[in-house]
Each structure stands twice: as C-alpha cells, then as structure tokens.
N, C-alpha and C positions, 0 to 999 in steps of 0.2 A: 789411788783409784778415784777420789772424789775430784781431785785437780784434774786429772784427766779427763773426767765427765764434763767439769766445767769448761775447759779448753775446747771440747768437743762441741759444747753448746754453742759458745761463742763463734766458733767456725761455721757451724750449721746456721746460725743467725745471719752471719754475714753473706753467706752463700745464698740463703733466701731472699736477702734484702737486695743483692746485686742482680739477682735473676728477674726482678721487678722491671729492669731496663728492657726496651725493646731494641736498644740501638745494637747494630751488629758488632761495632768495635768494642775493644775492651775499655770498661768506664773507670775513671779514676775517681771513685764515688768519695773517697776521703782525702782528696788532694792535699787540703790544708795540713792534716796529720801526717801525710806521706812525705810532704816537703820538709816537715819539721824532723822527722825521723831521719830522712836522707841526709839533712844538714848534720845532724848527730853522727851518723856513720862517716861522712865525709871528716868530720873532726877526729873521729878515731881512727880513721884511715891515715890522715896526715900525721898524726902523732905516734901511732902504734904500728899498724900494718904495713903501711908503705915503706918506713925506714927497716923493719924486719926483713921485708920481702927483697929490698935491696941489698941487704946482707946476706940473704939466701942465695942471691943470684952470683955471688962472689965465691961460692962453694965449688970445689972441684967438680966438673960434668959428670963423671961417675957416681959420685955420691947423689946429686940431683936426678940423675937418671935412674939409679936404684930405688931412690924414695918415691919417685913417681911411678915406678913399676909396681911398689908395694900397694901405693894408694888405689891404683887402676885394678890389682887384683882384689883388694878389699871391696871395691865397687861392684864387683860380681855378684856379692852377696845381697845386693839390691837389685840388680840386673836381672839375675835369672828368675825369681819369682815373678818379677814383672813380664819377661819374656813369656812365661807359662800363661799369666794372666792375659795377655794379648794374644795368645794362641801360636806364638811363634817358638815351636817346639824344636826346631833346628838350631835355632840361635841358642836356646836355652841348654840344649845338649853339648853344644860347642864350648859354651861359657862355662859350663860344670866341669868339662874335661880340662879346661885350660886352668880353672880355680884349682883341681885337684893335683895337676901336675906342677904347677908354678909353687903353690902353698908348700908342697913336700920336696920335689927336687931342686925347685927353684928358690928354695930357702924364704918361705913366706911371700915370694913375688918379686925378690931383688933381682932375680935373674927370668928373662921369659924365656924358660926352656921349651915351654908348649910350642911356641913360635918355631923353634928348631926342630922340633918333632913333627911339624907338619899342621898343628893345630893353630891356623892363621888367625890372627886378631883382626877380624873384619866386622865386629859388632859396634853397636853405639850403647851408650850408657842408658839405662832405663830406669824410670822412677814411677813411684804411684801418681804422681801428678800427670805425667805421661800417659799412663794407662787409662786414668780417668778421661782424659781427651781423647784416647783412642776409642773409649766407649761412648763418646758423644757428649760427655759433661762439658758445659759451658764454662770459660774461664773465670766468670764472675768478676767482680771488680779488682782493679790492680791494688797491690798492697806492697809497702816498704816496710819490712821487718827489721827490728833492732839488730845491729851486727851481720844479720844474715842477709839482709839487703832485698833486691826485687823478688816479688811474688805476685801470684794472685790468689783468690780466695780458693780456687780449685786446687792450686799448688800448696797452699798452706794446709789443706785437707789431706792432700797426699804426703806431706811431711809428717802431719799428726798421725796418720796410719802406720808410718814407719815406728814412730815412738811408741804407739800403742801395741807393737808386735810384729810388724812388717819387716823389721830390719834386724837379721840375725846378729849382726856386729853389736848393735845396741843391746840386744837381748842377753847375750853372753858376757857382755862388760859391765853394763850399768844397771840392766833391769833385773837380772839374777846373779845372786853370788856365785862366783866359779872359783876354783881352785888356782886356775892359771891366768886369769884376766882381771885388771883393776878397772874401775871406773874411769881413771885417768888415761887409760889406753885408748878409750873412746874419743874422748875430748882432745887429746893430743893428736891422734889421726885425722880428726876433722878439722882443728886448727892447722895442721900442717897441709892438709889438702886445700884450704882457702889461700895460705901463704903461697904454697906452690902454683895455684891458679893466678894470684896477683902477682906473681914474680914474673911469669909469663906475659903478661899483660899490662906492664908498667908504662911502655910506651904508647900502647894503644889507648889506654884511658887518658894518659896525658894529653895526646893528640885529640882526643874527642873533647876533653874538658876546654882546651884552648880554643878550638875551632867551633865550639857549640854557643849559641846565643842563649840556650837555656839546657844546661848540662843535665838537669833533672828530667827533662823531657825527652832528651837523646838517649839517656840510660833506660828510660820506661820503654820507648820505642824499640831499643836495641833487644831488651829482655825479652818484650812480647813477640817479635820476630823470631828471635832465636828458639823461644820455646814452640812456636808454631811449626818451625823447622824440624824440632827434635820430634814432635808427634807425627809428623808425615813421614820422618826418616829421610828428609830432603839432604841432599849432599851439597847443597849451596853454602859457600862460606860468607859468613857475615863480615862485611869489609873491616869493622875495626877490631875484629876478634880473631887472636892467633892460636887460641886454645880450644879444643873442642868441647869444654864445659862450662856452663855456669855453675857455681858451687850451691846448687842446690839444698842442701836444705838440706835438695837436697835436700844442698839442700840439703836440697838441696840437702 
C-alpha cells in the first residue's frame, strides 16, 4: 500500500508540474531522461522483443488468430468500466454480452462466437487514460516508461488507476490470491499482448526508423496523435500503424 501511495504521489507531482506549461502542444518536459529510456527500450527490443515477435509471426495463422481473440476478449475487462465512466452505456452492454458469450461458449475468447450470434464487434478499446482525456484532463508531459514505452503523465495516471483496482484481470491474478489464477497469468497475458502488437508492426516500425531523421521524435508524434484519435474515437488510420492498439499500459 505504501508503495502504491508513493507511486501515486510521484505521478501527481509530474501532473502538477506539467500543467504549469501554457503551451497547447504536449510538452516533452523530461526529454533527456525520455531519450535515455527510449534508447534502453530500443536495445531491449532489438535483443529480446523483435526476435520473439518474428518467431511469433511464423506460428500458424489459426494459433495467432485465437491468441489475438483471447487478448481482445480480456481487454473488455478494462474497456467495459471505461465505457460506463464515459457514459457510453450502449457499448458497455454490447461489450459485456460479448465478454460473457466468448468467455464461456467461445472458450475464453479463442473463438468469436458472439460475432456469429449477432453481437457485432464494433467497439474501440478504452482505458482510464482515455477516460481522463474524455473528462477534459490535459495530457501533461510526454513520458517514456521502461519497457512499457510511450506515455504521458495523464496516461501514466490512468495505468496507475488500473493497478490500484481498476483492472479486474489484475485484481484476480496479482492483487488477490485466487484459487484459479496465478500472478504469472497476468504477466504472461500482458507480455503476449505486447508481442502480438509488435509482430503486427515489425515492418511499419522498421520503415519508420529507416525513414526518420529522429526516430524518437517520430514515435513521440505517432503516439500523441494516436492517443488523441482514440479519445475522439476517430476512425482515421495512422499511416505507419496497422494494428488498432498501442500497448498501453495500457498500457496501456
């Protein structure tokens, strides 16, 4: 509990600090530290995540599709409460029905049975950072988190909200001792989600890196643009991104 309060205090401090800026654009208040963390993440990506992602791409399509379906099904546990917080009760009802059907009949979401039953998947993933944005909370300073990657003070606060109790999947695996789930179930699912996302974007990120004079600045711009689109529920596709998600933290 003390550790969580300490993290909360740091995030609140950063949020307060970043709001002192009167500029309309997202400020990179900690650019030196961010670039160092970005370089660390790039090193880990080249050595660990990219090779694993390339191996993942070689798996049979049905296995990758089923894995992606399970991860999408799990994401509803975050999306549904944020639908409610944003006042989108129609999407909350649809996503709840899809979660119930796919978790049971669809075997934890491996098969999208809900789609076949007419519960069409037309939702966008939502998280607490997006909800804060919907409520008018400013992004604050841009941040690069170790391993987790691009974020902002607002999105980091949203991630912290998940850890402090806003993520049912975290609650039943890590936070509370349960009979049917282990801590590793949560971390494996998050790691697999990251690998799934990375595997879909290997070519996109390679092209972005090769064609960018400043790869760090390009990723920063891409992330900020993508988050703004998600908050507005825009259907515009970011040119270099062929997946619908940044792993937020999530996240993302």
